[in-house]
All heavy atoms as an XYZ file, in Angstrom:
686
protein
N     139.487     49.633    136.650
C     140.075     50.553    135.718
C     139.503     50.270    134.341
O     139.344     49.121    133.956
C     141.578     50.394    135.704
C     142.231     50.871    136.959
S     144.006     50.920    136.705
C     144.522     51.085    138.377
N     139.231     51.323    133.636
C     138.660     51.254    132.297
C     139.754     51.558    131.288
O     140.430     52.568    131.392
C     137.537     52.282    132.202
C     136.744     52.390    130.933
C     136.074     51.082    130.592
C     135.688     53.477    131.097
N     139.956     50.654    130.347
C     141.040     50.814    129.381
C     140.635     50.215    128.046
O     139.865     49.258    127.994
C     142.295     50.110    129.901
O     143.326     50.129    128.935
N     141.187     50.762    126.982
C     140.960     50.173    125.668
C     141.817     48.923    125.497
O     141.545     48.080    124.647
C     141.275     51.182    124.562
O     142.606     51.633    124.680
N     142.842     48.797    126.335
C     143.732     47.641    126.258
C     144.228     47.289    127.662
O     145.394     47.514    127.986
C     144.899     47.950    125.322
C     145.716     46.727    125.010
O     145.232     45.611    125.099
N     146.971     46.936    124.662
N     143.355     46.731    128.505
C     143.769     46.440    129.882
C     144.823     45.335    129.936
O     144.815     44.426    129.112
C     142.468     45.987    130.556
C     141.570     45.579    129.459
C     141.979     46.349    128.239
N     145.741     45.436    130.899
C     146.787     44.417    131.014
C     146.215     43.095    131.526
O     145.278     43.079    132.323
C     147.759     45.018    132.032
C     146.927     45.957    132.834
C     145.876     46.483    131.900
N     146.781     42.010    131.074
C     146.371     40.682    131.527
C     146.794     40.485    132.972
O     147.756     41.107    133.441
C     146.998     39.619    130.634
N     146.104     39.609    133.659
C     146.476     39.287    135.038
C     147.931     38.832    135.079
O     148.360     38.023    134.256
C     145.564     38.197    135.575
N     148.699     39.388    135.995
C     150.097     39.026    136.140
C     151.043     39.761    135.212
O     152.256     39.666    135.349
N     150.501     40.506    134.260
C     151.346     41.250    133.318
C     151.857     42.533    133.960
O     151.284     43.031    134.926
C     150.562     41.588    132.050
N     152.951     43.044    133.392
C     153.469     44.334    133.854
C     152.368     45.376    133.673
O     151.678     45.404    132.667
C     154.704     44.718    133.047
N     152.190     46.218    134.645
C     151.168     47.251    134.566
C     149.844     46.847    135.184
O     148.980     47.687    135.397
N     149.670     45.560    135.485
C     148.447     45.110    136.129
C     148.605     45.313    137.628
O     149.521     44.785    138.247
C     148.180     43.635    135.819
C     146.851     43.169    136.372
O     146.635     43.208    137.579
N     145.982     42.725    135.499
N     147.721     46.100    138.196
C     147.780     46.404    139.624
C     146.956     45.363    140.382
O     145.759     45.208    140.116
C     147.243     47.824    139.900
C     148.104     48.840    139.157
C     147.201     48.100    141.392
C     147.528     50.237    139.144
N     147.605     44.647    141.268
C     146.922     43.609    142.037
C     145.762     44.212    142.817
O     145.906     45.235    143.482
C     147.902     42.930    142.984
C     147.307     41.708    143.655
C     148.305     41.026    144.510
N     148.864     42.013    145.448
C     149.709     41.732    146.404
N     150.133     40.508    146.547
N     150.167     42.661    147.200
N     144.606     43.599    142.709
C     143.419     44.063    143.418
C     142.553     45.008    142.605
O     141.414     45.269    142.973
N     143.089     45.525    141.518
C     142.291     46.420    140.668
C     141.429     45.586    139.730
O     141.824     44.506    139.299
C     143.205     47.328    139.851
N     140.252     46.086    139.433
C     139.361     45.418    138.494
C     139.442     46.174    137.171
O     139.295     47.397    137.143
C     137.935     45.413    139.029
C     137.006     44.548    138.232
C     135.639     44.408    138.892
O     135.426     44.979    139.982
O     134.789     43.731    138.305
N     139.690     45.459    136.089
C     139.866     46.071    134.773
C     138.665     45.809    133.880
O     138.094     44.721    133.903
C     141.125     45.516    134.093
C     142.396     45.987    134.760
C     142.934     45.294    135.827
C     143.036     47.132    134.329
C     144.082     45.729    136.462
C     144.190     47.576    134.941
C     144.704     46.875    136.014
O     145.846     47.314    136.628
N     138.297     46.824    133.101
C     137.212     46.731    132.139
C     137.714     47.222    130.793
O     138.427     48.224    130.718
C     136.025     47.604    132.564
C     135.431     47.201    133.877
C     135.898     47.756    135.055
C     134.409     46.278    133.930
C     135.357     47.398    136.276
C     133.850     45.909    135.146
C     134.334     46.466    136.325
N     137.316     46.538    129.733
C     137.687     46.953    128.379
C     136.569     47.825    127.812
O     135.399     47.507    127.931
C     137.897     45.743    127.481
C     138.311     46.105    126.059
C     138.540     44.872    125.203
N     139.532     43.978    125.778
C     140.864     44.129    125.635
N     141.347     45.135    124.940
N     141.697     43.267    126.180
N     136.957     48.933    127.185
C     135.990     49.819    126.537
C     136.651     50.517    125.361
O     137.868     50.684    125.340
C     135.458     50.852    127.518
N     135.848     50.900    124.410
C     136.333     51.649    123.247
C     135.909     53.100    123.430
O     134.733     53.428    123.338
C     135.739     51.062    121.966
C     136.289     51.715    120.714
O     136.718     52.897    120.764
O     136.279     51.056    119.661
N     136.877     53.955    123.697
C     136.571     55.361    123.958
C     136.135     56.106    122.705
O     135.499     57.144    122.789
C     137.780     56.059    124.586
C     138.086     55.548    125.967
C     139.031     54.555    126.158
C     137.432     56.060    127.058
C     139.310     54.073    127.418
C     137.696     55.585    128.337
C     138.643     54.593    128.523
N     136.498     55.602    121.540
C     136.124     56.300    120.307
C     134.673     56.044    119.929
O     134.055     56.880    119.288
C     137.042     55.916    119.128
O     136.951     54.516    118.892
C     138.486     56.293    119.424
N     134.125     54.891    120.334
C     132.725     54.578    120.027
C     131.839     54.630    121.267
O     130.625     54.729    121.151
C     132.595     53.170    119.419
O     132.966     52.197    120.405
C     133.440     53.025    118.171
N     132.438     54.503    122.434
C     131.680     54.455    123.680
C     131.311     53.043    124.102
O     130.786     52.834    125.194
N     131.592     52.050    123.247
C     131.240     50.665    123.547
C     131.940     50.189    124.820
O     133.152     50.289    124.954
C     131.637     49.764    122.383
C     131.240     48.315    122.587
C     131.638     47.439    121.405
O     131.948     47.975    120.331
O     131.642     46.228    121.596
N     131.152     49.685    125.763
C     131.692     49.129    127.001
C     131.789     50.120    128.149
O     131.976     49.714    129.292
N     131.659     51.411    127.882
C     131.828     52.401    128.955
C     130.705     52.303    129.982
O     130.960     52.247    131.181
C     131.936     53.835    128.392
C     133.219     53.978    127.568
C     131.913     54.854    129.517
C     133.367     55.325    126.880
N     129.452     52.280    129.535
C     128.322     52.238    130.472
C     128.392     50.998    131.356
O     128.184     51.087    132.576
C     127.005     52.286    129.707
N     128.702     49.845    130.771
C     128.789     48.610    131.552
C     129.906     48.695    132.594
O     129.748     48.226    133.723
C     129.020     47.420    130.629
N     131.007     49.317    132.227
C     132.134     49.441    133.155
C     131.815     50.382    134.312
O     132.321     50.194    135.422
C     133.367     49.927    132.410
N     130.975     51.358    134.086
C     130.655     52.330    135.130
C     129.549     51.859    136.073
O     129.352     52.461    137.134
C     130.250     53.665    134.512
C     131.336     54.401    133.733
C     130.811     55.730    133.213
C     132.579     54.615    134.577
N     128.846     50.811    135.694
C     127.760     50.305    136.537
C     128.290     49.976    137.927
O     129.228     49.197    138.070
C     127.128     49.073    135.900
N     127.733     50.617    138.928
C     128.138     50.365    140.305
C     129.320     51.190    140.782
O     129.676     51.124    141.950
N     129.925     51.959    139.903
C     131.073     52.790    140.307
C     130.590     54.034    141.046
O     129.506     54.541    140.790
C     131.881     53.199    139.081
N     131.402     54.503    141.956
C     131.092     55.712    142.713
C     131.820     56.931    142.178
O     131.377     58.058    142.374
C     131.484     55.537    144.183
C     130.690     54.437    144.853
O     129.471     54.352    144.628
O     131.299     53.652    145.600
N     132.956     56.719    141.536
C     133.831     57.812    141.132
C     134.366     57.561    139.730
O     134.651     56.423    139.371
C     135.037     57.930    142.101
C     136.010     58.990    141.642
C     134.564     58.204    143.509
N     134.517     58.641    138.954
C     135.189     58.566    137.659
C     136.352     59.549    137.688
O     136.163     60.729    137.974
C     134.247     58.930    136.494
C     135.023     59.083    135.203
C     133.183     57.878    136.329
N     137.535     59.043    137.420
C     138.709     59.895    137.239
C     139.239     59.571    135.854
O     139.704     58.464    135.594
C     139.786     59.648    138.311
C     139.196     59.915    139.697
C     141.006     60.525    138.038
C     140.111     59.549    140.837
N     139.125     60.514    134.951
C     139.512     60.327    133.552
C     140.979     60.684    133.392
O     141.374     61.827    133.552
C     138.636     61.214    132.675
C     138.970     61.128    131.206
O     139.876     60.368    130.828
O     138.322     61.844    130.426
N     141.799     59.685    133.081
C     143.237     59.883    132.865
C     143.618     59.549    131.431
O     144.749     59.162    131.148
C     144.037     59.004    133.822
S     143.696     59.306    135.554
N     142.673     59.676    130.537
C     142.897     59.359    129.127
C     144.029     60.220    128.573
O     144.081     61.416    128.808
C     141.607     59.611    128.349
C     141.675     59.238    126.899
C     141.702     57.916    126.511
C     141.694     60.210    125.925
C     141.750     57.562    125.179
C     141.743     59.873    124.588
C     141.772     58.541    124.211
N     144.936     59.597    127.871
C     146.065     60.310    127.279
C     145.878     60.325    125.772
O     145.781     59.283    125.149
C     147.409     59.632    127.638
C     148.566     60.351    126.975
C     147.588     59.596    129.144
N     145.811     61.502    125.193
C     145.631     61.629    123.750
C     146.796     62.378    123.133
O     146.643     63.495    122.674
N     147.961     61.752    123.130
C     149.162     62.438    122.655
C     149.319     62.416    121.147
O     149.908     63.326    120.578
C     150.406     61.836    123.292
C     150.491     62.127    124.762
C     151.806     61.705    125.310
N     152.006     60.275    125.113
C     152.761     59.530    125.873
N     153.389     60.063    126.878
N     152.894     58.250    125.642
N     148.854     61.368    120.497
C     149.123     61.260    119.062
C     148.072     60.400    118.370
O     147.334     59.654    119.014
C     150.509     60.645    118.837
N     148.018     60.501    117.063
C     147.191     59.642    116.231
C     145.721     59.672    116.571
O     145.141     60.715    116.848
N     145.118     58.479    116.553
C     143.685     58.325    116.791
C     143.302     58.846    118.179
O     142.261     59.480    118.343
C     143.311     56.844    116.651
C     141.855     56.550    116.756
C     141.618     55.053    116.539
C     140.165     54.692    116.691
N     139.954     53.240    116.567
N     144.143     58.601    119.174
C     143.843     59.053    120.532
C     143.777     60.568    120.605
O     142.883     61.133    121.232
C     144.889     58.524    121.504
N     144.702     61.239    119.951
C     144.700     62.704    119.975
C     143.495     63.261    119.220
O     142.843     64.194    119.670
C     145.991     63.235    119.368
C     146.090     64.742    119.453
C     147.429     65.223    118.992
N     147.535     66.647    119.176
C     148.623     67.320    119.029
N     149.737     66.716    118.693
N     148.640     68.617    119.215
N     143.196     62.659    118.090
C     142.062     63.103    117.277
C     140.754     62.984    118.050
O     139.871     63.830    117.927
C     141.995     62.280    115.990
C     140.851     62.642    115.093
C     140.836     61.772    113.849
C     139.628     62.105    112.998
N     139.449     61.159    111.912
N     140.624     61.950    118.865
C     139.381     61.675    119.581
C     139.409     62.096    121.048
O     138.511     61.747    121.799
C     139.067     60.181    119.486
C     138.742     59.776    118.080
O     137.783     60.270    117.493
N     139.546     58.895    117.511
N     140.428     62.829    121.459
C     140.622     63.170    122.868
C     139.383     63.837    123.486
O     138.850     63.374    124.490
C     141.849     64.066    123.019
C     142.176     64.411    124.439
C     142.719     63.464    125.285
C     141.950     65.683    124.932
C     143.026     63.767    126.602
C     142.261     66.005    126.237
C     142.800     65.047    127.072
N     138.899     64.907    122.889
C     137.754     65.634    123.458
C     136.486     64.802    123.417
O     135.743     64.736    124.408
C     137.558     66.958    122.726
N     136.225     64.151    122.296
C     135.014     63.340    122.174
C     135.034     62.156    123.127
O     133.999     61.784    123.695
C     134.836     62.840    120.741
C     134.473     63.953    119.777
O     133.999     65.022    120.234
O     134.658     63.763    118.566
N     136.191     61.555    123.319
C     136.302     60.420    124.229
C     135.986     60.841    125.655
O     135.270     60.143    126.375
C     137.705     59.818    124.161
O     137.933     59.283    122.885
N     136.507     61.967    126.055
C     136.212     62.480    127.391
C     134.739     62.808    127.556
O     134.134     62.522    128.597
N     134.145     63.384    126.523
C     132.718     63.712    126.573
C     131.877     62.448    126.696
O     130.888     62.419    127.444
C     132.323     64.503    125.330
N     132.258     61.383    125.975
C     131.524     60.112    126.069
C     131.606     59.545    127.488
O     130.616     59.055    128.031
C     132.094     59.089    125.087
C     131.624     59.275    123.690
C     132.133     58.139    122.787
N     132.039     58.578    121.420
C     132.983     59.212    120.750
N     134.142     59.468    121.317
N     132.790     59.599    119.510
N     132.797     59.583    128.066
C     132.978     59.064    129.418
C     132.158     59.873    130.420
O     131.462     59.317    131.266
C     134.455     59.067    129.805
C     134.772     58.578    131.212
C     134.298     57.142    131.416
C     136.260     58.698    131.486
N     132.212     61.186    130.322
C     131.472     62.027    131.262
C     129.968     61.879    131.092
O     129.209     61.883    132.065
C     131.899     63.486    131.114
C     133.345     63.764    131.531
C     133.701     65.213    131.281
C     133.571     63.395    132.989
N     129.490     61.728    129.856
C     128.064     61.508    129.616
C     127.621     60.178    130.226
O     126.550     60.098    130.840
C     127.769     61.543    128.119
N     128.437     59.147    130.075
C     128.111     57.841    130.656
C     128.103     57.924    132.179
O     127.259     57.308    132.833
C     129.097     56.783    130.175
N     129.022     58.692    132.752
C     129.061     58.878    134.207
C     127.793     59.581    134.677
O     127.195     59.190    135.681
C     130.301     59.675    134.603
N     127.374     60.586    133.941
C     126.147     61.305    134.292
C     124.938     60.367    134.180
O     124.083     60.338    135.059
C     125.965     62.516    133.399
C     124.795     63.383    133.796
C     124.708     64.644    132.968
O     125.227     64.713    131.866
N     124.049     65.648    133.495
N     124.892     59.570    133.105
C     123.793     58.615    132.927
C     123.766     57.571    134.042
O     122.704     57.064    134.396
C     123.909     57.901    131.574
C     123.629     58.818    130.390
O     123.110     59.942    130.596
O     123.954     58.413    129.260
N     124.943     57.255    134.588
C     125.042     56.278    135.676
C     124.691     56.889    137.030
O     124.697     56.206    138.046
C     126.447     55.674    135.714
N     124.405     58.200    137.048
C     123.994     58.863    138.277
C     125.115     59.445    139.110
O     124.902     59.838    140.252
N     126.313     59.525    138.547
C     127.429     60.103    139.297
C     127.318     61.625    139.304
O     127.073     62.237    138.280
C     128.758     59.685    138.676
C     129.020     58.225    138.854
S     130.592     57.759    138.124
C     130.270     56.043    137.852
N     127.503     62.192    140.481
C     127.383     63.634    140.625
C     128.660     64.366    140.219
O     128.622     65.525    139.829
C     127.035     63.995    142.069
N     129.785     63.677    140.284
C     131.066     64.325    139.983
C     131.988     63.384    139.216
O     131.964     62.181    139.392
C     131.783     64.755    141.256
C     131.054     65.803    142.033
C     131.873     66.226    143.236
N     131.135     67.157    144.033
C     131.273     68.471    143.942
N     132.129     68.980    143.099
N     130.580     69.267    144.706
N     132.822     64.013    138.406
C     133.868     63.288    137.687
C     135.049     64.242    137.562
O     134.887     65.461    137.584
C     133.389     62.844    136.314
N     136.239     63.688    137.426
C     137.445     64.507    137.321
C     138.260     64.047    136.129
O     138.464     62.866    135.934
C     138.288     64.376    138.597
C     139.571     65.162    138.580
C     139.339     66.659    138.560
O     138.547     67.161    139.337
N     140.003     67.360    137.671
N     138.749     64.993    135.344
C     139.645     64.682    134.233
C     141.041     65.169    134.602
O     141.228     66.302    134.992
C     139.175     65.359    132.955
C     140.047     64.980    131.766
C     139.444     65.417    130.471
N     139.431     64.253    129.579
C     139.247     64.337    128.295
N     139.003     65.477    127.725
N     139.268     63.250    127.557
N     142.019     64.281    134.485
C     143.405     64.593    134.822
C     144.228     64.447    133.555
O     144.155     63.429    132.875
C     143.941     63.619    135.910
C     145.387     63.916    136.220
C     143.084     63.695    137.145
N     145.022     65.446    133.240
C     145.869     65.396    132.060
C     147.229     64.854    132.460
O     148.080     65.584    132.955
C     145.992     66.786    131.445
C     146.755     66.779    130.147
O     147.612     65.929    129.912
N     146.460     67.727    129.295
N     147.437     63.549    132.269
C     148.692     62.925    132.684
C     149.872     63.379    131.843
O     151.007     63.394    132.308
C     148.579     61.405    132.624
C     147.600     60.799    133.620
C     147.561     59.294    133.455
C     147.982     61.166    135.025
N     149.642     63.748    130.608
C     150.729     64.218    129.755
C     151.344     65.471    130.359
O     152.558     65.614    130.412
C     150.231     64.484    128.340
C     151.334     64.873    127.393
C     152.304     63.946    127.015
C     151.421     66.159    126.893
C     153.322     64.291    126.154
C     152.435     66.515    126.015
C     153.382     65.580    125.655
O     154.396     65.926    124.804
N     150.512     66.355    130.860
C     150.997     67.571    131.499
C     151.799     67.222    132.745
O     152.832     67.817    133.020
C     149.821     68.484    131.882
O     149.081     68.764    130.702
C     150.305     69.781    132.492
N     151.346     66.234    133.502
C     152.058     65.829    134.720
C     153.415     65.220    134.399
O     154.382     65.445    135.104
C     151.220     64.814    135.500
S     149.668     65.476    136.112
N     153.487     64.443    133.328
C     154.734     63.778    132.968
C     155.711     64.712    132.275
O     156.908     64.551    132.390
C     154.455     62.603    132.032
C     153.785     61.449    132.684
C     153.618     60.350    131.664
N     152.879     59.247    132.222
C     152.391     58.275    131.518
N     152.547     58.260    130.209
N     151.735     57.292    132.082
N     155.220     65.632    131.499
C     156.088     66.477    130.663
C     155.724     67.950    130.812
O     155.353     68.593    129.830
C     155.957     66.072    129.198
S     156.180     64.322    128.902
N     155.801     68.517    132.026
C     155.353     69.900    132.193
C     156.121     70.906    131.322
O     155.537     71.853    130.826
C     155.545     70.161    133.685
C     156.500     69.128    134.155
C     156.324     67.941    133.238
N     157.417     70.686    131.118
C     158.193     71.636    130.298
C     157.725     71.586    128.856
O     157.553     72.627    128.215
C     159.671     71.319    130.400
N     157.508     70.384    128.312
C     157.035     70.251    126.940
C     155.645     70.848    126.787
O     155.327     71.497    125.821
C     157.026     68.784    126.523
C     156.640     68.621    125.049
C     156.621     67.197    124.611
N     157.968     66.647    124.620
C     158.249     65.375    124.527
N     157.285     64.507    124.422
N     159.482     64.950    124.540
N     154.770     70.610    127.781
C     153.419     71.164    127.747
C     153.462     72.688    127.751
O     152.791     73.336    126.979
C     152.628     70.651    128.944
C     151.253     71.235    129.010
C     150.159     70.864    128.285
C     150.827     72.315    129.837
N     149.090     71.630    128.614
C     149.464     72.532    129.569
C     151.450     73.119    130.780
C     148.723     73.508    130.214
C     150.710     74.091    131.416
C     149.365     74.285    131.122
N     154.297     73.255    128.602
C     154.419     74.715    128.665
C     154.914     75.282    127.341
O     154.411     76.302    126.878
C     155.346     75.116    129.815
N     155.871     74.608    126.729
C     156.386     75.063    125.431
C     155.307     74.986    124.372
O     155.171     75.884    123.527
C     157.599     74.226    125.026
N     154.498     73.939    124.393
C     153.409     73.792    123.433
C     152.387     74.898    123.630
O     151.906     75.487    122.666
C     152.729     72.399    123.580
O     153.712     71.407    123.373
C     151.608     72.231    122.599
N     152.056     75.189    124.875
C     151.089     76.243    125.156
C     151.615     77.609    124.731
O     150.851     78.439    124.244
C     150.745     76.274    126.649
S     149.707     74.897    127.122
N     152.885     77.834    124.911
C     153.470     79.118    124.543
C     153.379     79.348    123.034
O     153.249     80.479    122.587
C     154.928     79.176    124.999
N     153.439     78.255    122.263
C     153.335     78.381    120.791
C     151.915     78.629    120.354
O     151.679     79.045    119.235
C     153.856     77.116    120.122
C     155.356     77.022    120.119
C     155.774     75.779    119.425
N     155.636     74.726    120.422
C     155.928     73.464    120.257
N     156.337     73.044    119.101
N     155.814     72.605    121.225
N     150.970     78.336    121.230
C     149.556     78.553    120.889
C     149.035     77.400    120.181
O     148.213     77.145    119.505
């Protein structure tokens, strides 16, 4: 898993058996190294507020570009905010 702040071993949120990589989505630092040898990219980046929201589109573009450079034929972006808060998302969309 690629994260700007991966959980420590044994910490809450650390999934046993998962391999964690640290990367900076705003600069792209660490993304290419984390993707080396990966077969699949599923982007679950959440950009609800602040710096994350400001950089949401660019961060996704950096990840997808790195995936393409790594030779991956496909990548998927999942909007977890929509999954967690569908009513709030619908209300936001209705406002335009």
